[in-house]
C-alpha positions in Angstrom: 0.0 -0.1 0.2 1.6 3.5 -0.9 1.7 6.3 1.7 -0.7 8.8 1.0 1.7 11.4 0.2 3.4 9.2 -2.4 0.0 8.3 -3.8 -0.7 12.1 -4.4 2.8 12.5 -6.1 2.2 9.7 -9.0 -1.3 11.5 -9.4 0.4 14.8 -10.0 2.7 13.1 -12.3 -0.1 11.5 -14.0 -1.5 14.7 -14.8 1.9 16.3 -15.7 2.5 13.6 -18.2 -0.8 13.7 -20.0 -1.5 10.5 -18.7 -4.2 11.5 -16.5 -6.5 13.9 -18.1 -5.6 17.3 -16.5 -7.5 20.6 -16.6 -10.3 19.8 -13.7 -9.5 16.3 -13.6 -10.1 13.4 -10.4 -9.1 10.2 -9.9 -10.4 8.0 -7.6 -9.0 5.2 -5.9 -9.6 2.9 -2.9 -7.9 2.5 0.2 -9.2 -0.3 2.2 -12.8 -0.3 1.5 -12.7 3.6 1.3 -12.8 5.7 -1.6 -10.9 8.7 -1.9 -10.6 11.2 -4.7 -7.6 13.4 -5.8 -6.8 16.2 -8.0 -3.0 17.5 -8.5 -2.1 15.5 -5.2 -5.0 17.3 -3.4 -8.0 15.6 -2.1 -11.2 16.6 -3.1 -13.3 13.8 -2.3 -13.5 11.3 0.7 -11.9 9.2 1.9 -15.4 7.4 2.8 -17.1 3.9 3.0 -20.0 5.8 0.9 -18.6 4.6 -2.2 -21.3 6.6 -4.3 -21.0 9.8 -2.5 -17.3 10.2 -2.9 -17.9 9.9 -6.7 -20.2 12.3 -6.6 -18.3 14.3 -4.7 -15.8 14.7 -7.1 -18.3 15.2 -10.0 -19.1 18.0 -8.2 -15.9 19.3 -7.9 -15.3 19.1 -11.3 -18.5 20.5 -12.5 -17.6 23.2 -10.1 -14.4 24.3 -12.2 -16.4 23.8 -15.6 -16.2 20.6 -16.5 -13.6 17.6 -17.1 -12.8 14.0 -16.1 -13.4 11.8 -12.9 -11.7 8.7 -13.8 -12.0 5.4 -11.1 -9.2 3.1 -11.0 -11.0 -0.4 -11.7 -12.1 -1.8 -8.1 -15.6 -2.7 -6.6 -18.3 0.0 -5.7 -21.1 0.1 -3.7 -23.9 2.3 -4.6 -25.7 3.8 -1.4 -27.2 6.8 -3.6 -27.9 7.7 -6.9 -24.5 8.8 -8.8 -25.2 11.9 -10.8 -22.9 12.6 -14.0 -22.5 16.5 -14.0 -22.9 18.6 -17.2 -20.3 19.0 -19.4 -18.3 16.3 -16.7 -16.8 12.8 -18.3 -17.0 9.5 -15.6 -15.0 7.0 -16.4 -15.2 3.9 -14.1 -12.6 1.8 -15.8 -14.6 -1.3 -15.9 -14.9 -1.3 -12.0 -18.2 -3.3 -10.9 -20.9 -1.1 -9.7 -23.6 -2.8 -7.1 -26.2 -1.1 -5.7 -27.2 -1.6 -1.9 -30.8 -0.8 -2.3 -33.5 0.2 -4.9 -32.5 3.4 -6.3 -31.6 4.6 -10.2 -27.7 3.8 -10.1 -26.5 6.7 -12.8 -28.4 9.8 -13.4 -27.1 11.5 -17.2 -27.2 15.4 -17.4 -26.9 17.2 -20.1 -23.7 17.2 -21.9 -22.3 14.5 -19.7 -20.5 11.4 -20.3 -20.4 7.7 -19.0 -18.2 5.0 -19.9 -16.5 1.7 -19.0 -19.1 0.4 -16.5 -20.2 -2.6 -15.4 -23.1 -2.6 -13.0 -24.6 -5.9 -11.2 -27.6 -6.3 -9.5 -28.3 -9.2 -7.2 -31.1 -11.0 -6.1 -30.9 -9.7 -2.9 -32.3 -6.2 -3.6 -36.2 -6.0 -5.3 -35.2 -3.7 -8.0 -37.5 -1.4 -9.6 -35.5 1.5 -10.6 -33.2 1.9 -13.5 -29.4 1.3 -14.0 -29.4 4.0 -16.2 -31.7 7.0 -16.6 -31.5 10.0 -18.5 -34.4 12.6 -17.8 -35.9 15.1 -20.3 -36.0 17.4 -17.5 -32.4 18.3 -18.5 -34.0 19.7 -21.8 -31.4 17.5 -23.6 -31.0 19.0 -27.4 -29.1 18.2 -30.1 -26.2 20.3 -28.7 -26.2 19.0 -25.5 -26.2 15.8 -26.4 -25.5 12.8 -23.6 -22.9 10.1 -24.3 -23.1 6.4 -22.6 -20.3 4.2 -23.6 -19.1 0.6 -22.9 -21.9 -0.5 -20.7 -22.2 -4.3 -18.9 -25.7 -4.0 -17.2 -26.3 -7.3 -15.5 -29.3 -8.1 -13.1 -29.6 -11.7 -11.3 -33.5 -10.7 -11.7 -36.1 -9.8 -14.7 -36.9 -6.6 -13.0 -36.1 -2.9 -13.2 -34.7 -1.3 -16.4 -31.6 -1.3 -17.7 -31.7 2.1 -19.6 -34.5 4.7 -19.0 -35.3 7.4 -21.2 -37.8 9.4 -19.4 -40.0 12.6 -20.3 -42.9 13.0 -17.6 -43.2 16.9 -17.3 -44.7 19.5 -19.7 -41.8 20.4 -22.1 -39.3 17.7 -21.2 -37.2 16.5 -24.3 -33.9 14.1 -25.0 -32.7 14.4 -28.4 -29.4 12.9 -29.6 -28.1 11.1 -26.5 -25.9 8.5 -27.7 -25.7 4.8 -26.4 -23.0 3.0 -27.5 -21.9 -0.9 -27.3 -23.8 -2.2 -24.1 -24.6 -5.7 -23.1 -27.9 -5.9 -21.0 -28.7 -9.2 -19.0 -31.9 -10.1 -17.5 -33.9 -7.0 -16.7 -37.6 -6.6 -16.8 -36.8 -3.9 -19.5 -33.7 -3.4 -21.5 -34.1 0.1 -23.1 -37.1 2.1 -22.2 -38.5 5.1 -24.1 -41.2 6.5 -22.2 -42.8 9.6 -22.9 -45.8 10.1 -20.4 -46.0 13.7 -20.2 -49.8 15.3 -18.9 -52.9 15.3 -21.0 -52.3 19.2 -21.7 -48.5 18.9 -22.2 -45.9 18.5 -24.7 -42.8 16.5 -24.4 -40.6 14.4 -26.8 -37.9 11.4 -27.3 -36.4 11.7 -30.7 -33.5 11.3 -33.2 -31.7 9.4 -30.3 -29.1 6.4 -31.3 -28.3 3.0 -29.8 -25.5 1.3 -31.3 -23.9 -2.2 -30.6 -26.9 -3.0 -28.4 -27.2 -7.0 -27.4 -30.2 -7.5 -24.5 -30.6 -10.8 -23.6 -32.8 -13.0 -21.0 -35.4 -9.6 -20.6 -38.9 -9.6 -20.4 -38.7 -6.7 -22.9 -35.6 -5.6 -25.2 -37.2 -2.2 -26.4 -40.3 -1.1 -24.9 -41.7 2.4 -26.5 -44.4 4.0 -24.6 -46.3 7.2 -24.9 -49.4 9.3 -23.7 -51.5 9.5 -26.9 -53.4 12.3 -25.3 -50.8 14.8 -24.7 -50.8 17.7 -26.5 -47.4 16.3 -28.3 -45.6 13.1 -27.2 -42.9 11.9 -29.5 -41.0 8.9 -29.6 -40.2 9.5 -33.0 -36.8 9.0 -35.4 -34.7 6.9 -32.7 -32.3 4.5 -34.4 -31.1 1.3 -33.4 -28.1 -0.2 -35.1 -26.6 -3.6 -34.9 -29.0 -4.8 -32.0 -29.1 -7.9 -31.1 -31.9 -9.3 -29.1 -32.1 -13.4 -27.2 -35.4 -14.4 -26.5 -35.8 -16.5 -23.0 -38.3 -18.3 -21.4 -39.2 -14.9 -19.8 -39.6 -13.0 -23.0 -43.1 -11.1 -24.0 -41.6 -8.6 -26.4 -38.6 -8.2 -28.1 -39.4 -4.7 -29.5 -42.2 -3.1 -28.6 -42.3 0.6 -30.8 -44.5 3.3 -31.0 -44.8 6.8 -32.6 -42.8 7.1 -36.0 -40.0 7.1 -38.3 -38.1 4.8 -35.9 -35.6 2.9 -37.4 -34.1 -0.9 -36.4 -31.7 -2.6 -37.6 -30.6 -6.0 -36.4 -31.5 -9.5 -35.1 -34.5 -10.7 -32.8 -33.6 -14.6 -32.8 -34.7 -17.6 -30.5 -38.3 -16.9 -30.2 -39.1 -20.3 -30.1 -38.0 -20.2 -26.3 -40.3 -17.2 -25.4 -43.3 -17.2 -23.4 -46.3 -18.5 -25.0 -47.8 -15.2 -26.6 -44.6 -13.4 -27.2 -44.0 -11.5 -30.5 -40.8 -10.3 -31.4 -41.7 -7.3 -32.7 -45.0 -5.4 -31.9 -46.2 -2.0 -33.7 -48.9 -0.5 -31.8 -51.9 1.0 -33.4 -50.5 4.7 -33.2 -46.9 3.4 -34.7 -46.5 5.0 -38.5 -43.4 4.6 -40.9 -41.1 2.5 -38.4 -38.7 0.3 -40.4 -37.1 -2.9 -39.3 -34.5 -4.5 -41.3 -32.8 -8.2 -40.2 -33.4 -11.2 -38.9 -36.4 -11.9 -37.2 -39.0 -15.1 -37.8 -42.0 -12.6 -39.1 -44.8 -15.5 -37.3 -43.6 -13.5 -34.2 -44.5 -10.2 -35.2 -47.7 -8.1 -35.1 -48.3 -4.9 -37.1 -51.3 -2.9 -35.4 -50.0 0.5 -36.8 -49.8 2.1 -40.3 -47.2 2.1 -43.4 -44.7 0.1 -41.1 -41.9 -1.7 -42.8 -40.2 -4.8 -42.3 -37.5 -6.6 -44.5 -36.5 -9.9 -42.5 -33.8 -12.8 -43.5 -35.0 -15.3 -41.1 -38.2 -16.7 -43.3 -36.9 -14.5 -46.4 -40.3 -11.9 -45.9 -41.0 -8.4 -46.7 -43.8 -6.6 -45.1 -44.4 -3.1 -46.8 -46.9 -0.3 -46.4 -50.4 -2.1 -47.1 -48.5 -4.8 -48.6 -47.5 -8.4 -46.9 -45.2 -10.7 -48.5 -46.3 -13.8 -47.1 -43.6 -16.0 -49.2 -40.1 -16.0 -51.1 -39.2 -18.8 -52.2 -35.2 -18.6 -52.9 -35.0 -21.1 -55.1 -37.7 -19.7 -57.8 -37.7 -16.4 -56.7 -41.5 -16.1 -56.0 -42.7 -13.1 -53.5 -46.3 -13.3 -52.7 -48.2 -10.1 -51.3 -51.0 -10.0 -49.4 -53.5 -6.7 -48.6 -54.2 -4.6 -51.4 -52.3 -6.5 -54.5 -50.1 -9.5 -55.0 -47.1 -10.1 -57.2 -45.3 -12.7 -57.8 -41.6 -12.5 -58.9 -40.7 -15.1 -60.9 -36.9 -16.4 -62.1 -36.7 -15.7 -65.6 -35.9 -19.0 -66.7 -39.1 -20.1 -64.4 -42.8 -21.3 -66.0 -45.4 -19.1 -64.4 -47.8 -21.0 -62.6 -50.7 -19.1 -64.4 -49.5 -19.2 -68.4 -51.6 -20.6 -70.4 -48.8 -22.0 -72.4 -45.6 -23.7 -71.3 -43.7 -22.5 -74.0 -40.4 -20.4 -73.4 -41.9 -17.1 -74.6 -44.5 -16.9 -71.6 -42.1 -17.6 -68.7 -43.6 -14.9 -66.4 -41.4 -13.2 -64.1 -44.1 -10.3 -63.0 -47.5 -11.4 -62.3 -50.0 -8.8 -60.4 -53.2 -10.3 -59.1 -56.3 -8.0 -57.3 -56.6 -9.4 -53.6 -59.2 -11.9 -54.1 -59.2 -13.1 -57.3 -57.7 -16.3 -58.4 -56.1 -15.1 -61.7 -53.7 -12.6 -62.1 -54.9 -9.4 -63.7 -51.1 -8.5 -65.8 -48.5 -10.6 -66.5 -45.0 -9.7 -68.1 -42.2 -12.2 -69.2 -38.6 -11.0 -69.8 -38.7 -10.9 -73.4 -41.1 -8.0 -73.7 -44.7 -10.2 -73.7 -47.5 -8.3 -71.6 -50.8 -10.1 -71.2 -53.9 -8.8 -69.3 -56.6 -10.6 -68.0 -60.3 -10.0 -66.1 -58.8 -11.8 -62.8 -61.2 -14.9 -63.3 -60.1 -16.1 -66.4 -56.1 -17.0 -67.6 -54.9 -13.4 -69.0 -55.4 -14.1 -72.9 -55.0 -10.3 -74.4 -51.4 -10.7 -75.6 -48.9 -8.2 -76.7 -46.0 -9.9 -78.1 -42.4 -9.0 -79.2 -41.9 -11.0 -82.6 -39.0 -9.6 -84.3 -38.8 -6.0 -82.8 -42.3 -5.6 -83.8 -45.4 -6.0 -81.3 -48.4 -8.3 -82.3 -51.9 -7.9 -80.2 -54.1 -11.3 -80.1 -57.3 -12.0 -78.7 -58.8 -8.0 -78.7 -62.1 -7.9 -79.1 -61.7 -4.1 -80.6 -58.9 -1.8 -81.2 -59.9 2.2 -80.8 -58.0 4.3 -83.6 -57.6 8.0 -83.8 -61.0 9.3 -84.7 -61.6 12.3 -87.3 -64.9 13.9 -88.1 -63.6 14.8 -91.7 -60.9 13.1 -93.4 -59.9 16.5 -94.3 -58.7 17.1 -91.2 -55.9 14.3 -91.2 -52.3 15.7 -91.2 -51.0 16.1 -94.4 -47.1 16.4 -93.7 -45.0 14.5 -91.3 -43.8 10.9 -90.3 -46.4 8.7 -90.1 -45.5 5.5 -91.8 -47.4 2.6 -90.9 -50.1 4.6 -88.9 -53.8 4.1 -89.0 -56.5 6.4 -88.6 -60.6 6.3 -88.7 -62.2 9.4 -90.5 -65.4 10.1 -92.2 -65.2 10.7 -95.8 -67.9 13.4 -96.5 -67.6 13.1 -100.3 -68.7 9.0 -100.2 -70.4 9.5 -97.1 -69.1 7.4 -94.9 -66.6 6.2 -92.7 -63.2 4.7 -94.0 -59.8 3.4 -92.5 -56.7 5.5 -93.7 -53.3 4.3 -93.5 -50.1 6.6 -94.2 -48.2 5.3 -97.3 -45.2 7.6 -96.5 -46.3 10.4 -99.1 -50.3 10.6 -98.5 -52.9 8.9 -96.9 -54.7 5.9 -98.8 -58.1 4.3 -97.9 -58.3 0.8 -97.0 -60.3 -1.3 -98.9 
């Protein structure tokens, strides 16, 4: 054990060498079971067995100096009170293990604060209902007042409480542009909870926040969004989750519960077969609109009660789009089936369309369009340019076919030509080669067909 003066000299030397960040910087270390914080060899916090108090005193000291860094030398920390990371202050725990001694919010992040390299451990001896990390909209966190929490391991022995909670509950509360990066969450009731629960006559929002490299396991809810629909304005919009992985366990009820609009999730929701009965990988609530999930998910575990939400899934090769659900994508044949307003089948160019009237290669349809509820397609298009039309009851038999670079039309009951009430009105100059027009010949007192021969209109027949 170093004598106190020698520890002070070491800290001062580290600061002078730039190894410990200077300015308003505090390093916290443990002596016995007491924490102590020093800045430039001066004790500014502790020593005390109330570890959280020592850390808070150090954070307040740095805050009073205009901001800076508090660094805790790796150790075990018992938190008797909430650790409040102040405005313009960074707290680096050096992967210290932080254990709460009671049911408290363990970390509270103010605007412009940064928390990194943290391991939280919650034993099952505590009935935990609070949050490991809380970001509250009362801080009025705006795009220029961002909060960063990075390199977090949050572990709970019981599926209770919330790992990371973004909360707005008073008029004007808002959280924008918080950054949560590289997180491992184990066994909470809520992994990440986004709550805009302002009063009915108030407004608040949790919008445009970023969550990156998040892994949630063995939790009842992975990402859970909620908002007061009766509020004047309550946003849970435009939040982005990238590289999100949720692993379901027997206690899982929801992988994702999404409200609001324009939220984007890129990731994986897997092992839903082990989840509780009735569990869902993704639930889009009735007030959700134009959200998007791209990644790995079994869409049998997806419930979309919202509007214009999009899912592109790789487990069962399914795609769900606004008003269009693709029920099946067969990778071998390339068939895609939509249900909803329409159906569309995209077939391999070499495959034979299941509704073709002929099995010849020139009817290897690769696009077939249905009207929902009809047994036969309305339109089919082949890769060689043949298009056929139908009535939805019978196989399409009106065909426009590319033959030697020219179109031929089959099974047409009538053709509508350009109609002139006087043949004298036909254009007398221009390139009309092959054109056919119908007009009334006033001299012959009858309707006739005219074809342009390259220099003039000639009557047919």
